[in-house]
N, C-alpha and C positions, 0 to 999 in steps of 0.2 A: 519177305514172302517165303513160305516154306516150299520144299520140293513138291509136296503133294498139291499145293495150290497151283504151282506152275504147271505140273503135269496135267491137272484138270483143265486149265486154260488152254494148253496145247491140244488136248483131245477135243475140247469144244471148238477151237479154231479149225481143227482138221475136219470135224463133223460139219461145220458151217460151210466149208469149201468142198464138201463131198469127197474129201480124201478118204475119210472113213464114212461110208463103207465102199466107195467105188474103186479104191486102190486095192492092191493085194499085198500080202506080207512079202512076197517075192520082190515086188516093185520097191517097197520101202527098204528092203535089205539092199537092193542094188543102189538105191539112192543114198543109203548110209555109206556104202562103199565108195561112191563117188565123192561124198562129203569128206571121207577119210583121205582121199587123194588131195582134196583141197587143204585139209589139215596138214598133210605131209609137206605140201608145197609151201604153206605159210610158215611151217616150222623151219624148213630149209632157208627161207628168206628172213627168219627171225622177225616176222611181222606180228607183233603181239595182238593188234586189233583183229587181223585176219584169223589168228589162232583162236581167239575167243569166239568169233563168229562161226568158225568151222566146228569147234567143239559143240556149240549150241545147236548147229544144224544136224550134226551126228545124233545128238540126244533127241532132237525132234523126230528124226527118222526112226530111232529105236523105240521111242514112245509110241509112234504110229504103228510100227511093226508089232509091238506087244499088244496094243489095242486090237489090232486085226487078228491076232492069235489068241485073244481073250486071256492075256497074261498081264501081270503087273510088273513093271520094270524093277521096282524095289524088291518084290518077292524074288525075282531072278537074281538080283544082287545078293540077297540073303542066302540063297542056295549056293552061289559061288563062294561067298564068305565062309559058309559052313564047311565047304570042301577044303579051303585053304587055311583056315584059322589055326590049325595045329601043325602046319608045315613049319619045319625048323630049318634054318640055314641062312645064308647071306648071298647077295648078289655081288659078284666080284667085279672089279673095274673093267674086265674084258667082256662083261655082259653075261657070263655064265653063272647060273644059280647053283651054288654048291650046297647040297643038302647036308644037314647035320646028321652024322652017323648015329647019334645017341637016340 
């Protein structure tokens, strides 16, 4: 199944449950942050099943957020990619991104 197919199904699911239009983008953002906390907890515990569930939950909240903002998540990712695609450098083992000076 393609990303677009899943995104449409998630939006239809949210509409059927009145998440869209009765929720707000603020609420969906807060819910996504809550799900990020669950993702962090699952990561600390190295719980692969919970990690997959939490990543999916974050994505559902972001899709709902975008739908409520009349945005497309893929379009947002394209904007971000366009901003980073020419960045040069490497991530060092200490977590610092060292930009290429050239």
